[in-house]
C-alpha positions as CSV (number, residue, x, y, z in Angstrom):
1,X,118.7,-133.3,-40.1
2,X,121.7,-131.0,-40.4
3,X,122.0,-127.5,-38.9
4,X,121.0,-125.7,-42.2
5,X,117.9,-127.8,-42.4
6,X,117.0,-127.1,-38.8
7,X,117.5,-123.4,-39.4
8,X,115.3,-123.5,-42.5
9,X,112.7,-125.4,-40.6
10,X,112.8,-122.9,-37.7
11,X,112.6,-120.0,-40.1
12,X,109.4,-121.5,-41.8
13,X,107.9,-122.0,-38.3
14,X,108.7,-118.5,-37.3
15,X,107.1,-117.1,-40.5
16,X,104.1,-119.2,-40.0
17,X,103.5,-118.4,-36.3
18,X,103.8,-114.8,-35.2
19,X,104.6,-114.0,-31.6
20,X,101.8,-114.2,-29.1
21,X,100.4,-111.0,-27.6
22,X,102.1,-112.0,-24.3
23,X,105.5,-112.0,-26.0
24,X,104.9,-108.5,-27.4
25,X,103.8,-107.4,-23.9
26,X,107.0,-108.7,-22.2
27,X,109.0,-107.2,-25.0
28,X,107.5,-103.7,-24.3
29,X,108.0,-104.1,-20.6
30,X,111.7,-105.1,-21.1
31,X,112.3,-102.3,-23.6
32,X,111.0,-99.8,-21.0
33,X,113.7,-101.0,-18.6
34,X,116.7,-100.6,-20.9
35,X,119.1,-97.9,-19.9
36,X,121.4,-96.6,-22.6
37,X,123.8,-99.3,-23.6
38,X,123.1,-103.0,-23.5
39,X,121.6,-104.5,-20.4
40,X,122.0,-108.2,-19.5
41,X,118.7,-110.0,-19.3
42,X,118.4,-113.6,-17.9
43,X,115.7,-115.4,-19.8
44,X,114.5,-118.6,-18.3
45,X,112.9,-121.2,-20.5
46,X,114.9,-119.8,-23.5
47,X,114.7,-123.1,-25.4
48,X,110.9,-123.3,-25.3
49,X,108.5,-121.9,-27.9
50,X,107.8,-118.6,-26.1
51,X,111.3,-118.3,-24.8
52,X,112.8,-118.8,-28.2
53,X,110.7,-116.1,-29.8
54,X,111.3,-113.7,-26.9
55,X,115.1,-114.4,-27.1
56,X,115.1,-113.3,-30.8
57,X,113.4,-110.0,-29.9
58,X,115.5,-109.3,-26.7
59,X,118.8,-109.6,-28.5
60,X,117.9,-106.6,-30.6
61,X,118.3,-104.5,-27.5
62,X,120.2,-106.4,-24.8
63,X,122.7,-109.2,-24.2
64,X,120.8,-112.3,-23.0
65,X,121.7,-115.0,-20.6
66,X,119.6,-117.8,-22.1
67,X,118.8,-120.3,-19.4
68,X,117.7,-123.9,-20.1
69,X,118.1,-127.3,-18.6
70,X,120.2,-128.1,-21.7
71,X,121.8,-124.7,-22.2
72,X,125.4,-126.1,-22.3
73,X,124.5,-128.0,-25.4
74,X,123.8,-124.8,-27.3
75,X,126.3,-122.4,-29.0
76,X,126.8,-118.9,-27.7
77,X,126.5,-116.0,-30.1
78,X,127.4,-112.4,-30.0
79,X,124.5,-111.3,-27.8
80,X,123.5,-114.7,-26.3
81,X,125.3,-116.7,-23.6
82,X,123.7,-120.1,-23.0
83,X,123.8,-121.6,-19.5
84,X,122.4,-124.8,-18.2
85,X,120.3,-124.2,-15.1
86,X,118.1,-126.3,-13.0
87,X,116.1,-124.0,-10.7
88,X,115.4,-126.9,-8.3
89,X,119.0,-126.3,-7.2
90,X,119.6,-123.1,-5.3
91,X,123.3,-123.2,-6.4
92,X,122.3,-123.5,-10.1
93,X,119.8,-120.6,-9.6
94,X,122.5,-118.3,-8.2
95,X,124.9,-119.2,-11.0
96,X,122.2,-118.9,-13.7
97,X,121.3,-115.4,-12.7
98,X,124.8,-114.2,-12.0
99,X,125.6,-111.0,-14.0
100,X,122.0,-110.3,-15.0
101,X,120.5,-106.8,-14.7
102,X,117.0,-108.1,-15.3
103,X,115.3,-111.5,-15.4
104,X,112.3,-113.0,-17.2
105,X,110.6,-115.7,-15.2
106,X,109.2,-118.2,-17.6
107,X,109.5,-121.5,-15.7
108,X,107.2,-124.4,-15.1
109,X,107.7,-127.6,-13.3
110,X,106.3,-130.0,-15.8
111,X,109.5,-132.0,-16.0
112,X,111.1,-132.0,-12.5
113,X,114.8,-133.0,-12.5
114,X,114.3,-135.3,-9.5
115,X,113.5,-138.8,-10.6
116,X,111.8,-139.7,-7.4
117,X,109.5,-137.2,-5.8
118,X,106.3,-137.2,-3.9
119,X,105.7,-133.5,-4.4
120,X,102.8,-132.2,-6.4
121,X,103.0,-130.0,-9.5
122,X,102.1,-127.1,-7.3
123,X,104.8,-128.0,-4.7
124,X,107.4,-128.0,-7.4
125,X,106.3,-124.6,-8.7
126,X,106.7,-123.1,-5.2
127,X,110.3,-124.4,-5.0
128,X,111.1,-123.0,-8.4
129,X,109.6,-119.6,-7.6
130,X,111.4,-119.3,-4.3
131,X,114.8,-120.3,-5.7
132,X,114.3,-117.8,-8.6
133,X,113.3,-114.9,-6.2
134,X,116.2,-115.6,-3.8
135,X,118.8,-115.9,-6.6
136,X,117.5,-112.7,-8.1
137,X,117.9,-110.9,-4.8
138,X,121.4,-112.5,-4.2
139,X,122.6,-111.3,-7.6
140,X,121.2,-107.8,-7.4
141,X,118.7,-108.3,-10.3
142,X,116.9,-104.9,-10.7
143,X,113.6,-106.2,-11.9
144,X,111.8,-109.5,-12.6
145,X,109.3,-109.8,-15.5
146,X,106.9,-112.6,-14.7
147,X,105.4,-114.4,-17.7
148,X,103.0,-117.3,-17.6
149,X,100.8,-118.9,-20.1
150,X,98.1,-119.1,-17.5
151,X,97.3,-117.5,-14.1
152,X,96.1,-119.8,-11.3
153,X,92.3,-120.0,-11.1
154,X,90.4,-119.2,-7.9
155,X,90.2,-122.9,-7.1
156,X,94.0,-123.3,-7.4
157,X,94.6,-120.1,-5.3
158,X,92.3,-121.5,-2.6
159,X,93.7,-125.0,-2.7
160,X,97.4,-124.0,-3.1
161,X,98.0,-120.7,-1.3
162,X,101.8,-121.4,-1.2
163,X,102.2,-121.3,-5.0
164,X,100.0,-118.2,-5.3
165,X,102.0,-116.5,-2.6
166,X,105.3,-117.4,-4.3
167,X,104.0,-116.1,-7.6
168,X,102.8,-112.9,-5.9
169,X,106.2,-112.4,-4.3
170,X,107.8,-112.7,-7.8
171,X,105.4,-110.1,-9.3
172,X,106.1,-107.5,-6.6
173,X,109.8,-108.1,-6.2
């Protein structure tokens, strides 16, 4: 499949599926943050379904640092700078958020970069959230917008208080 075919296919998918209400909510929150001129927003998960749709909307108002594990394989455009970033690495996290005014947290640990790990899904999410929050602080990010497709249930919050605390720290940062 060539690039034109991929673009046509993506256009058909975009026309068929309108952005989720969550995307529109994040879009409104980010728009409220924009000062005059173009801000730089770091968008994690930019190559995923929600991230891709959000990226298209954000570039209307801001320059976007699009973060993905495979960001270096993508082409930069006028308002999008792609960066590869693995938030399991604190060094990568710092480099990924460098230069961002704002950051959108849309990360999950479904595919850890480490091949051998004994950590649980919840353990991995804590590491990702902590690295993101520290990197945001280190880089002077003004505000974090937290976006998740689901919020931990009462059972998860009781069984995994560390991940709930890490998510809470992100939301009040």
